[in-house]
C-alpha positions as CSV (number, residue, x, y, z in Angstrom):
1,M,-8.7,23.5,-3.7
2,S,-7.5,26.9,-2.8
3,T,-4.1,28.5,-3.6
4,L,-1.2,26.4,-2.2
5,S,0.0,27.5,1.1
6,S,3.6,28.0,2.0
7,E,3.0,26.5,5.5
8,A,5.0,23.3,5.9
9,P,2.9,20.2,6.4
10,A,2.8,18.5,9.8
11,G,3.9,15.0,10.5
12,N,7.1,13.0,10.2
13,A,9.7,13.3,7.5
14,F,8.0,10.6,5.5
15,T,4.6,12.1,5.4
16,R,5.9,15.6,4.9
17,H,7.7,14.3,1.7
18,L,4.4,12.8,0.5
19,I,2.4,15.9,1.2
20,E,4.8,18.1,-0.6
21,A,4.6,15.9,-3.7
22,L,0.8,15.9,-3.5
23,R,0.5,19.7,-3.1
24,R,2.0,19.8,-6.6
25,H,-0.2,17.0,-7.9
26,P,-3.4,16.7,-5.7
27,K,-5.3,13.4,-6.1
28,R,-8.8,12.1,-5.4
29,I,-8.8,9.3,-2.8
30,V,-12.0,7.4,-2.0
31,F,-12.5,6.1,1.5
32,T,-14.8,3.1,1.5
33,E,-15.9,3.4,5.1
34,G,-16.7,7.1,5.5
35,E,-18.9,6.8,8.6
36,D,-15.9,6.8,10.9
37,L,-14.7,9.8,12.9
38,R,-11.0,8.8,12.3
39,V,-11.6,9.0,8.5
40,L,-13.4,12.4,8.9
41,E,-10.5,13.8,10.9
42,A,-7.9,12.4,8.4
43,A,-9.9,13.7,5.4
44,A,-10.1,17.2,7.0
45,R,-6.4,17.2,7.6
46,L,-5.7,16.2,4.0
47,V,-7.8,19.0,2.8
48,K,-6.1,21.5,5.1
49,E,-2.7,20.3,3.7
50,E,-4.2,20.9,0.2
51,A,-3.0,17.5,-0.9
52,I,-6.0,15.3,-1.5
53,A,-9.7,15.7,-2.4
54,P,-11.3,13.1,-0.2
55,I,-14.4,11.1,-1.3
56,L,-16.2,9.4,1.6
57,L,-18.7,6.6,1.0
58,G,-21.6,6.1,3.3
59,D,-24.9,7.6,4.5
60,R,-24.7,11.3,3.8
61,E,-26.8,12.4,6.8
62,R,-24.9,10.2,9.3
63,I,-21.6,11.5,8.0
64,R,-22.7,15.1,8.2
65,A,-24.1,14.6,11.7
66,L,-20.8,12.9,12.8
67,A,-18.9,15.9,11.4
68,A,-21.1,18.5,13.0
69,D,-21.0,16.8,16.4
70,N,-17.2,16.8,16.3
71,G,-16.7,20.3,14.8
72,I,-15.2,19.0,11.5
73,K,-15.6,21.1,8.4
74,L,-16.7,19.2,5.3
75,T,-15.3,21.8,2.8
76,F,-13.9,20.0,-0.3
77,I,-14.9,16.6,1.1
78,N,-17.3,14.8,-1.2
79,I,-19.8,12.3,0.3
80,I,-21.4,9.6,-1.8
81,D,-24.1,7.2,-0.7
82,P,-23.5,4.3,-3.3
83,P,-27.2,3.2,-3.8
84,K,-28.2,6.9,-4.3
85,S,-25.3,7.8,-6.6
86,S,-25.9,8.8,-10.2
87,D,-23.3,6.2,-11.3
88,F,-25.1,3.3,-9.5
89,Q,-26.8,1.9,-12.5
90,L,-23.8,2.4,-14.7
91,F,-21.7,0.4,-12.2
92,C,-24.4,-2.3,-12.1
93,Q,-24.1,-2.7,-15.8
94,R,-20.3,-2.9,-15.7
95,V,-20.5,-5.6,-13.0
96,D,-22.9,-7.5,-15.1
97,N,-20.5,-7.3,-18.0
98,M,-17.5,-8.3,-15.8
99,A,-19.5,-11.3,-14.5
100,R,-20.3,-12.5,-18.0
101,Y,-16.8,-11.9,-19.3
102,R,-15.0,-13.6,-16.4
103,D,-17.7,-16.3,-15.9
104,M,-18.0,-15.1,-12.3
105,Q,-20.9,-16.0,-10.0
106,V,-21.2,-12.7,-8.3
107,G,-24.9,-12.7,-7.6
108,D,-27.2,-9.6,-8.0
109,A,-25.2,-6.7,-9.4
110,A,-27.2,-4.1,-7.5
111,E,-26.4,-5.9,-4.2
112,I,-22.7,-6.0,-5.1
113,V,-22.4,-2.4,-6.2
114,A,-24.2,-1.2,-3.1
115,R,-21.3,-2.5,-1.0
116,P,-18.9,0.4,-0.3
117,H,-15.8,-1.6,-1.0
118,Y,-17.0,-2.6,-4.5
119,F,-18.4,0.8,-5.3
120,G,-15.1,2.4,-4.3
121,A,-13.1,-0.1,-6.3
122,L,-15.3,0.6,-9.3
123,M,-14.7,4.3,-8.9
124,T,-11.0,3.7,-8.8
125,Q,-11.0,1.3,-11.8
126,Y,-13.0,3.6,-14.0
127,G,-11.1,6.8,-13.2
128,Q,-13.6,8.5,-10.8
129,A,-11.0,8.3,-8.1
130,D,-7.3,8.1,-8.2
131,G,-6.9,5.6,-5.4
132,L,-8.7,3.9,-2.6
133,V,-8.3,3.4,1.2
134,G,-10.4,1.0,3.2
135,G,-10.6,-1.6,5.9
136,N,-10.9,0.7,8.9
137,K,-14.2,-0.9,9.9
138,A,-14.2,-4.3,8.1
139,L,-12.3,-7.5,7.9
140,P,-9.4,-7.4,5.4
141,A,-10.8,-10.2,3.3
142,A,-13.9,-8.1,2.4
143,L,-11.8,-5.3,1.0
144,F,-9.4,-7.7,-0.8
145,R,-12.2,-9.6,-2.5
146,A,-13.7,-6.3,-3.9
147,L,-10.3,-5.2,-5.2
148,I,-9.4,-8.5,-6.8
149,N,-12.8,-8.8,-8.5
150,T,-13.0,-5.3,-9.7
151,I,-9.6,-3.7,-10.4
152,K,-7.5,-5.0,-13.3
153,P,-4.3,-6.9,-12.2
154,L,-0.9,-6.0,-13.6
155,P,0.2,-8.6,-16.1
156,S,3.8,-8.5,-14.8
157,V,2.8,-9.5,-11.2
158,P,1.8,-13.2,-10.7
159,K,-0.4,-12.5,-7.6
160,I,-1.4,-9.4,-5.7
161,F,0.2,-8.8,-2.3
162,G,0.5,-6.4,0.5
163,A,3.5,-4.1,1.4
164,M,3.6,-2.2,4.7
165,V,5.4,1.0,5.3
166,L,6.9,1.6,8.7
167,V,8.4,4.8,10.1
168,G,10.2,5.2,13.4
169,D,12.8,7.8,14.1
170,H,13.4,6.4,17.5
171,L,14.2,2.9,16.2
172,K,17.7,1.8,15.3
173,H,18.2,0.3,11.8
174,L,14.6,0.8,10.7
175,G,15.4,1.1,7.0
176,G,18.2,3.1,5.4
177,S,16.3,6.3,5.6
178,G,14.2,5.6,8.7
179,V,11.5,4.1,6.5
180,L,11.1,0.3,6.1
181,F,9.0,-1.5,3.5
182,M,7.8,-5.0,4.5
183,A,6.2,-7.6,2.2
184,D,4.1,-9.7,2.0
185,C,2.3,-8.9,5.2
186,G,-1.3,-9.5,4.3
187,L,-2.2,-11.7,1.3
188,I,-0.1,-14.7,0.2
189,P,0.2,-17.4,2.9
190,Q,3.0,-19.4,1.2
191,P,4.4,-17.5,-1.8
192,S,6.1,-19.5,-4.5
193,V,9.6,-18.7,-5.8
194,D,8.3,-16.7,-8.7
195,Q,5.9,-14.8,-6.4
196,L,8.7,-14.0,-3.9
197,A,10.8,-12.6,-6.8
198,A,8.0,-10.4,-8.0
199,I,7.3,-9.2,-4.4
200,A,11.0,-8.2,-4.1
201,V,11.0,-6.4,-7.4
202,E,7.7,-4.6,-7.1
203,T,8.2,-3.6,-3.5
204,G,11.6,-2.3,-4.4
205,K,10.1,-0.2,-7.2
206,V,7.7,1.4,-4.6
207,A,10.6,2.0,-2.2
208,R,12.6,3.6,-5.0
209,H,9.7,5.9,-5.9
210,F,9.1,7.0,-2.3
211,L,12.8,7.3,-1.3
212,G,14.0,8.9,-4.5
213,R,17.2,6.8,-4.6
214,T,18.3,3.2,-5.3
215,A,16.4,0.9,-2.9
216,K,18.1,-2.0,-1.1
217,V,16.0,-5.1,-0.9
218,A,16.7,-8.1,1.3
219,L,15.0,-11.5,1.0
220,L,14.9,-12.9,4.6
221,S,15.6,-16.3,5.9
222,H,16.8,-18.2,9.0
223,S,19.9,-18.6,6.9
224,T,22.6,-16.2,5.6
225,K,24.4,-17.3,2.4
226,G,24.2,-21.0,3.0
227,S,24.7,-21.0,6.8
228,A,21.7,-23.4,6.9
229,V,21.0,-25.9,4.1
230,T,17.2,-26.2,4.1
231,D,14.4,-26.2,1.5
232,E,13.2,-22.9,2.9
233,A,16.6,-21.3,2.5
234,R,17.0,-22.6,-1.0
235,K,13.6,-21.1,-1.9
236,M,14.8,-17.7,-0.9
237,I,18.1,-18.2,-2.8
238,A,16.2,-19.1,-6.0
239,A,13.8,-16.1,-5.6
240,T,16.8,-13.8,-5.2
241,A,18.4,-15.0,-8.4
242,I,15.2,-14.5,-10.4
243,A,14.7,-11.0,-8.9
244,Q,18.3,-10.0,-9.6
245,E,17.9,-11.1,-13.2
246,V,14.8,-8.9,-13.6
247,V,16.7,-6.0,-12.2
248,R,19.6,-6.6,-14.6
249,K,17.3,-7.0,-17.7
250,E,15.1,-4.0,-16.9
251,Y,17.9,-1.7,-15.6
252,L,16.1,-1.0,-12.4
253,E,17.6,1.1,-9.6
254,L,17.5,-1.7,-7.1
255,E,20.0,-3.7,-5.1
256,I,18.6,-7.1,-4.2
257,E,20.3,-9.6,-1.9
258,G,19.4,-12.9,-0.2
259,E,19.1,-15.2,1.5
260,L,19.9,-13.1,4.6
261,Q,19.0,-13.2,8.3
262,A,17.2,-10.2,9.6
263,D,20.2,-8.9,11.6
264,V,22.5,-9.0,8.5
265,A,19.8,-7.2,6.5
266,L,19.3,-4.4,9.0
267,D,22.5,-4.0,11.1
268,P,25.7,-3.2,9.2
269,A,27.8,-4.4,12.2
270,A,26.2,-7.8,12.0
271,A,26.7,-7.9,8.3
272,E,30.4,-7.2,8.7
273,V,30.8,-10.1,11.1
274,K,28.7,-12.7,9.1
275,L,29.6,-11.5,5.6
276,P,33.1,-10.1,5.9
277,D,33.7,-10.3,2.1
278,S,30.3,-9.0,0.9
279,P,29.7,-5.4,-0.4
280,F,26.2,-5.5,1.1
281,R,26.7,-3.4,4.1
282,Q,24.0,-0.7,4.3
283,T,20.7,-1.2,6.1
284,A,18.0,-2.7,3.8
285,D,15.0,-0.5,2.8
286,V,12.8,-3.5,1.9
287,L,12.4,-6.8,3.7
288,V,10.8,-9.7,1.8
289,F,9.5,-12.4,4.1
290,P,9.4,-16.2,3.2
291,N,5.7,-16.5,4.2
292,L,2.8,-14.6,5.5
293,D,3.2,-15.7,9.1
294,A,6.7,-14.3,9.3
295,G,5.8,-11.0,7.7
296,H,2.6,-10.4,9.6
297,I,4.0,-11.4,13.0
298,S,7.1,-9.2,12.5
299,L,4.9,-6.3,11.5
300,K,2.7,-6.5,14.6
301,L,5.7,-6.8,16.9
302,L,7.4,-3.7,15.3
303,Q,4.2,-1.7,15.6
304,H,2.9,-2.8,19.0
305,V,6.1,-3.5,20.9
306,A,8.7,-1.3,19.2
307,G,6.3,1.6,18.5
308,A,6.8,1.9,14.8
309,Q,4.2,4.0,12.9
310,G,2.6,2.0,10.2
311,Y,1.1,3.4,7.0
312,G,-1.5,1.2,5.4
313,Q,-0.9,-1.9,3.6
314,L,-0.3,-1.0,0.0
315,I,-2.0,-3.5,-2.3
316,L,0.5,-4.1,-5.1
317,G,-0.1,-6.0,-8.3
318,L,-3.2,-4.0,-9.2
319,A,-3.5,-1.5,-12.1
320,R,-4.8,1.2,-9.7
321,P,-3.4,2.3,-6.3
322,A,-5.2,0.9,-3.2
323,A,-4.4,0.3,0.5
324,Q,-5.9,-1.5,3.4
325,V,-5.7,-0.1,6.9
326,P,-6.4,-2.1,10.0
327,R,-9.5,-1.7,12.2
328,T,-7.1,-0.4,14.9
329,A,-5.8,2.3,12.7
330,T,-5.2,5.8,14.2
331,V,-6.0,9.0,12.4
332,E,-2.3,9.3,11.6
333,T,-2.3,5.9,10.0
334,I,-5.2,6.7,7.8
335,F,-3.8,10.1,6.9
336,G,-0.4,8.8,6.0
337,T,-1.8,5.8,4.1
338,A,-4.0,8.1,2.0
339,A,-1.0,10.3,1.2
340,A,1.0,7.2,0.2
341,V,-1.8,6.0,-2.1
342,G,-2.0,9.5,-3.6
343,V,1.8,9.5,-4.4
344,E,1.4,6.0,-5.9
345,A,-1.4,7.5,-8.1
346,I,1.1,10.2,-9.3
347,K,3.4,7.5,-10.5
348,S,0.4,5.5,-12.0
349,H,-0.7,8.6,-14.0
350,Q,2.8,9.1,-15.3
351,L,3.2,5.5,-16.4
352,F,-0.3,5.1,-17.8
353,P,-1.5,8.6,-18.9
354,D,-4.4,7.2,-20.8
355,G,-5.5,5.0,-17.9
356,E,-4.8,1.7,-19.6
357,V,-2.2,-0.9,-18.5
């Protein structure tokens, strides 16, 4: 990369903050579906901002032709065709070793490694990329399988999950700083009490890292502080208690509250009416949903009806940063998601400088 420019990065306040951090600590992000004009445009923009060194997986000639046809420069953009890579046989050996160690039935190693999602995940696991973005041309399950089977899980998280980042300056009460984190919106259909507690704590940590201040986490329900006595509400109460105990023991800069209705979590005026004696008054930065249906439906409504800008789905609970973007992703979505993964990689390198969890 060239000498850092003083030109301010484009985009909203959230992405500008990410780009400024990455200009000081640029990262290598692998895009598993590189034969996509949206990915090429996002990659070129990331290079222009001097924030990320993109790695695009796919057929080299097709990607070059797509770039040429659309006037996109490939300077500082690395293109790798997995079956033709010098690391292909090494990755095949590692998949064989993983299959024997985990007693997995993965089939032919060469066929597995040739798949871009697996190749990108192997690059990320073994330090040849700092993070991964995929899903722009594939079903989410294909990417999730590759990540789960390839990248080490964090021992402190019972099950990997997805956290979405939404930004919308035009929306009222969308997070305390105009940025809202939502989890789980992509992976666990019916999370257990322990899983909900872990989702609250881990998403809170991510929000704390991005926002640079104490993050406020709300565990959502149809009930607020016992207004409805149901098994579902009691589940969120129990998860809140576990998460609060983790925060206390680990001295985390998080404020966790539940069970709360969505209006109480997001609108201070509603909180004042429904919880007049509670100190929890500020808009939550993180919403934790009781199940996947609630989280995913809320996400799509905020994006497609309210017009919130979504950035990825950060896959949390893995030892390496990764994110899934939808097939409907815009260039802005891919750009901001890659920046978010890059900033997560900065934190990962600080916590695990030797690459081991």
